C-alpha positions in Angstrom: 0.0 0.1 -0.1 1.4 3.6 -0.9 1.1 6.8 1.3 0.4 8.5 -2.0 -3.0 9.4 -2.7 -4.7 8.2 -5.8 -6.1 11.8 -6.7 -2.1 13.0 -6.8 -1.1 10.5 -9.0 -3.8 11.2 -11.3 -3.4 14.7 -11.2 0.5 14.0 -12.3 -0.4 11.6 -14.9 -3.5 13.1 -16.4 -3.6 17.1 -15.5 0.0 17.7 -15.9 0.2 15.8 -19.2 1.3 18.8 -21.3 -1.1 17.5 -23.9 -4.1 17.8 -21.4 -2.7 20.4 -20.0 -2.9 22.9 -23.4 -6.2 21.6 -24.0 -7.5 23.6 -21.2 -7.9 27.4 -21.0 -5.1 28.1 -18.5 -5.0 31.1 -16.1 -3.1 32.3 -13.0 -5.7 31.0 -10.8 -5.0 27.4 -12.1 -1.4 27.7 -11.5 -2.0 28.6 -7.8 -4.3 25.8 -7.6 -1.6 23.6 -8.8 0.7 24.7 -6.1 -1.9 24.4 -3.4 -3.1 20.9 -4.6 0.6 19.9 -4.4 1.4 21.4 -1.1 -1.8 19.8 0.5 -0.9 16.3 -0.4 2.4 16.5 0.4 1.5 17.7 3.9 -0.9 15.1 4.2 1.5 12.4 2.9 3.8 13.6 5.9 1.1 13.3 8.5 0.3 9.7 7.4 3.9 9.0 7.8 4.3 10.2 11.2 0.9 8.3 12.1 2.3 5.2 10.5 5.8 5.5 12.3 3.9 6.2 15.5 1.8 3.1 15.5 4.0 0.4 17.3 1.8 -2.6 16.0 2.7 -1.4 12.4 5.7 -1.6 10.3 5.7 1.1 7.6 8.8 -0.1 5.8 7.0 -1.6 2.8 4.6 1.4 2.4 7.4 3.5 2.5 9.5 1.7 0.0 6.2 1.8 -2.6 6.0 5.2 -1.6 9.5 6.2 -2.2 9.1 4.5 -5.6 6.2 5.8 -6.8 7.4 9.5 -5.8 10.5 8.9 -8.2 8.1 7.6 -11.0 5.8 10.7 -10.5 9.1 12.8 -10.4 10.5 11.2 -13.8 7.2 11.7 -15.1 7.1 15.6 -14.5 10.7 15.6 -15.6 9.8 14.2 -19.1 6.8 17.0 -19.2 9.6 19.3 -18.4 12.4 17.9 -20.9 11.1 15.7 -23.8 7.6 17.4 -24.0 9.1 21.0 -24.4 8.1 21.3 -27.9 4.7 20.4 -27.2 4.5 23.5 -24.5 7.1 25.9 -25.5 5.0 28.0 -27.9 2.4 28.7 -25.3 1.7 32.3 -24.1 2.2 31.0 -20.3 5.1 28.9 -21.1 7.5 30.3 -18.3 4.5 29.6 -15.9 4.6 25.9 -17.1 8.1 25.6 -16.7 8.2 27.4 -13.4 5.4 24.9 -12.1 7.2 22.0 -13.3 10.2 22.6 -11.9 8.4 23.5 -8.6 6.6 20.1 -8.8 10.1 18.2 -9.1 11.6 20.3 -6.4 8.6 19.6 -4.3 9.0 15.8 -4.8 12.6 16.1 -4.1 12.2 17.7 -0.7 9.6 15.0 0.2 11.9 12.3 -0.8 14.8 13.9 1.5 12.2 14.1 4.3 11.4 10.2 3.9 15.2 9.4 3.7 15.4 10.6 7.4 13.7 8.0 8.9 14.0 5.2 6.1 17.6 5.6 5.0 17.7 2.0 4.1 14.7 2.1 1.7 15.6 5.5 0.3 19.4 4.3 -0.2 18.2 1.4 -2.5 15.9 3.7 -4.7 17.0 5.3 -8.2 17.9 8.9 -8.1 15.2 10.7 -9.7 16.2 12.0 -13.4 15.4 15.7 -12.4 18.1 15.5 -9.8 20.8 13.2 -11.8 22.2 15.6 -14.4 23.5 17.8 -11.4 24.5 14.8 -9.2 26.8 13.5 -12.1 28.5 16.6 -13.0 29.4 17.1 -9.4 30.8 13.5 -9.3 32.7 14.3 -12.7 34.3 17.2 -11.2 35.7 15.6 -8.1 36.5 12.7 -10.5 38.6 15.1 -12.7 40.6 16.2 -9.1 41.2 12.7 -8.4 42.9 12.1 -12.0 45.2 14.9 -11.3 46.1 13.8 -8.0 46.9 10.3 -8.3 48.6 11.0 -11.5 51.3 12.8 -9.7 52.0 9.5 -7.4 54.1 6.3 -7.9 51.5 4.0 -8.9 51.2 1.2 -11.5 49.9 2.7 -14.7 47.4 -0.4 -15.4 46.0 -0.1 -11.5 45.5 3.6 -12.3 43.7 2.7 -15.7 41.1 0.5 -14.6 40.5 2.4 -11.4 39.7 5.2 -13.7 37.6 3.4 -16.2 35.8 1.7 -13.5 34.7 5.2 -11.7 33.9 6.7 -15.3 31.8 3.6 -15.9 30.2 3.8 -12.8 29.1 7.6 -13.1 27.7 7.3 -16.4 25.3 4.4 -15.4 22.0 5.2 -17.1 20.4 4.9 -13.6 22.1 5.6 -10.3 20.7 4.3 -6.9 21.2 6.8 -3.6 23.8 4.2 -2.4 25.9 4.1 -5.3 26.0 7.6 -5.5 27.1 7.7 -2.1 29.8 5.0 -2.3 31.4 6.6 -5.3 31.3 9.9 -3.9 33.0 8.5 -0.5 35.4 6.5 -2.5 36.7 9.4 -4.4 37.3 11.7 -1.5 38.8 9.2 0.4 41.4 9.0 -2.2 41.7 12.4 -2.7 42.7 12.3 0.9 45.6 9.7 0.5 49.2 9.6 -0.5 50.3 6.6 -1.6 54.1 5.4 -1.4 53.4 2.1 -3.4 50.5 0.6 -5.4 50.1 -2.0 -3.1 48.5 0.5 -0.7 46.2 1.8 -3.4 45.0 -2.0 -4.3 44.4 -2.5 -0.3 42.1 0.5 0.0 40.3 -0.5 -2.9 39.5 -3.9 -1.6 38.4 -2.3 1.7 35.9 -0.3 -0.3 34.9 -3.3 -2.2 35.9 -1.6 -5.8 34.1 -4.5 -7.7 34.9 -3.7 -11.3 35.8 -6.9 -12.7 39.2 -5.4 -14.1 40.4 -4.8 -10.6 39.5 -8.5 -9.6 41.6 -9.5 -12.5 44.3 -7.3 -11.7 44.8 -8.8 -8.3 44.4 -12.5 -9.6 47.1 -11.5 -12.2 49.5 -10.1 -9.6 49.5 -13.2 -7.8 49.5 -15.6 -10.9 52.9 -13.6 -11.8 54.2 -13.9 -8.4 53.3 -18.0 -8.2 55.6 -18.3 -11.4 58.5 -16.6 -9.8 58.4 -18.7 -7.0 60.3 -21.8 -7.5 59.1 -24.4 -5.1 55.5 -25.9 -4.4 56.3 -25.5 -0.8 57.3 -21.9 -1.2 54.0 -21.4 -3.4 52.1 -22.7 -0.4 53.9 -20.7 1.9 53.0 -17.8 -0.3 49.3 -18.2 -0.4 49.0 -18.6 3.3 51.0 -15.4 4.1 48.7 -13.6 1.6 45.4 -14.9 3.2 46.6 -13.9 6.3 47.5 -10.4 5.0 43.9 -10.1 3.5 42.3 -11.3 7.1 44.3 -8.7 8.9 43.3 -6.0 6.7 39.5 -6.7 7.1 39.9 -6.9 10.7 42.0 -3.8 11.4 39.8 -1.9 8.7 36.5 -3.6 9.0 35.8 -4.1 5.6 32.3 -2.6 4.3 30.7 -2.9 0.9 27.7 -1.8 -1.2 24.4 -3.6 0.0 23.8 -6.0 -2.5 26.8 -6.0 -4.4 29.5 -8.8 -4.8 32.4 -8.6 -2.3 35.7 -8.1 -3.6 37.3 -9.2 -0.4 35.5 -12.7 -0.5 36.3 -13.3 -4.0 39.8 -13.1 -3.5 39.8 -15.0 -0.3 38.2 -17.9 -2.3 40.6 -17.8 -5.0 43.7 -17.9 -2.6 41.9 -20.8 -1.0 41.1 -22.8 -4.3 44.8 -22.1 -5.1 45.7 -23.5 -1.8 43.9 -26.6 -2.2 45.4 -26.9 -5.8 48.8 -27.2 -4.6 48.1 -29.3 -1.7 46.6 -31.5 -4.3 49.6 -31.1 -6.7 52.0 -31.8 -3.9 50.2 -34.9 -2.9 50.3 -36.2 -6.7 53.9 -35.5 -6.2 54.3 -37.5 -3.3 52.4 -40.4 -4.4 54.6 -40.8 -7.7 57.9 -40.2 -5.8 57.1 -42.3 -2.7 58.3 -39.5 -1.0 60.5 -41.3 0.9 62.3 -44.4 -0.5 62.2 -43.4 -4.2 63.6 -40.1 -3.2 66.9 -41.9 -2.2 66.8 -43.9 -5.5 67.3 -42.7 -9.2 63.6 -41.6 -9.6 64.8 -38.0 -8.8 68.3 -36.5 -9.4 69.9 -33.6 -7.4 71.3 -31.0 -9.8 73.6 -28.5 -8.0 72.1 -25.4 -10.2 69.6 -23.0 -8.8 66.3 -23.2 -10.6 67.0 -19.9 -12.6 70.3 -21.4 -14.2 68.6 -24.7 -14.6 66.0 -23.5 -16.8 68.4 -21.6 -18.8 70.4 -24.6 -19.2 67.3 -26.5 -20.6 66.5 -23.6 -22.9 69.8 -23.5 -24.3 69.8 -27.4 -25.3 66.2 -26.7 -26.8 67.7 -23.6 -28.7 70.7 -25.4 -30.0 68.6 -28.5 -31.1 69.9 -30.8 -28.7 66.2 -30.9 -27.3 63.8 -30.9 -29.8 60.9 -27.8 -29.6 57.9 -30.2 -29.9 56.1 -30.5 -26.8 58.0 -28.2 -24.8 55.8 -28.0 -21.8 56.2 -32.0 -21.2 59.9 -31.3 -21.2 59.9 -28.8 -18.5 57.3 -31.0 -16.6 59.8 -34.0 -16.9 62.9 -32.1 -15.6 60.6 -30.5 -13.0 59.4 -34.0 -11.8 62.8 -35.7 -12.1 65.2 -33.3 -10.8 66.0 -31.2 -7.6 68.0 -28.3 -6.4 69.6 -27.5 -3.3 67.0 -25.0 -2.4 63.8 -26.5 -3.8 62.9 -30.2 -3.0 59.9 -30.0 -5.3 60.2 -27.6 -8.7 57.3 -25.9 -9.9 57.2 -26.8 -14.1 56.0 -23.3 -14.5 58.2 -21.6 -12.7 61.2 -23.5 -14.3 59.8 -22.7 -17.9 59.3 -19.0 -17.2 62.8 -18.6 -15.8 64.5 -20.1 -18.9 63.0 -17.0 -20.8 63.1 -14.4 -18.3 67.0 -14.6 -17.8 68.5 -11.9 -15.6 72.0 -10.6 -16.4 73.6 -12.3 -13.5 72.0 -15.8 -14.2 73.4 -15.7 -17.8 76.9 -14.6 -16.6 77.2 -17.5 -13.8 75.9 -19.9 -16.4 78.4 -18.9 -19.0 81.0 -19.5 -16.0 79.4 -23.0 -15.8 80.2 -23.8 -19.7 83.7 -22.4 -19.5 84.3 -24.9 -16.5 82.9 -27.7 -18.8 85.0 -26.9 -22.0 88.0 -26.6 -19.2 87.4 -29.7 -18.2 87.3 -31.2 -21.9 90.5 -29.4 -22.7 92.1 -31.1 -19.6 91.1 -34.4 -20.2 91.1 -34.7 -23.7 94.0 -32.6 -24.8 91.7 -30.5 -27.1 93.4 -27.3 -25.9 95.1 -27.1 -29.4 91.9 -27.7 -31.4 89.4 -25.2 -32.5 
């Protein structure tokens, strides 16, 4: 049930329609009656709301929600008369009065919405901003957004992170419809970012997690950053340790900062925590498979796995050199690295990640290449010494 009288709904739908309005002979008295009728109905709605709130056995929540939605619908209707139907009434001799009273009606409905919001912020927060107010709201958001772009451009933040942040805020502001809660969220986010100075990208990332900046691109950015880190970590045990540290960091972040998010929207914190939980489960299963294959004990001492006295980075480069020089064929390159990761281990990595080994074979640092050159020179010297090859080219 709505608190808005049927007479008011009919008045807005029919009497204020420009086609019907111009069909009657308008006078100054008609505009005065227009104002008085609206003021009387708005006053009655407020009284009915007071009455509903004071009745202890009656919960007006549903009525208020219906009232807010109908009020926004009527406001949008009058705004359409004012804007879209302008060609219909613009040439009328009382066009100024028509415009004035359309504006008066929209403003009066906005004031009534603000009144309802005082005691019913939850219902009001879920409602869509009336089209009459939306342009001014978006203009103001764009102004502070432009300030934010200037503010963050001067700081040491990853370019990809900045780009997806700006794109996400821009898409948010330019939605066709914007709820009161959404407008409040994006405004608070921008103002918070304007007050911060970031020494590194991680600080901005953490803040966006706290504020539940749930743009899909941001979630993907966080996941990709972790995936790249996994590839850099050589051993599966070490990867498990990294997952646990990141889960704990997320947890401490949520506890210290009390993460809150937009009602009805997915939680970025939950999504990231779930990703880490699934990654941890996967690594545990992968480790179990390794142990089952290698028996993790007796076979460790047999020829099933061999120790190679090279760091994983040099080992990866050594394999890559054999591939590039044709000693190992390039077909099934993934299986080649899986084989070496399965059957070899290093002094610092009991179990080698095949992905990490392959990644390190191409992402080679100068120091790694120099040390490998030293290993190869040592091999050549051994050949020269043992097979008298010093005088042969």
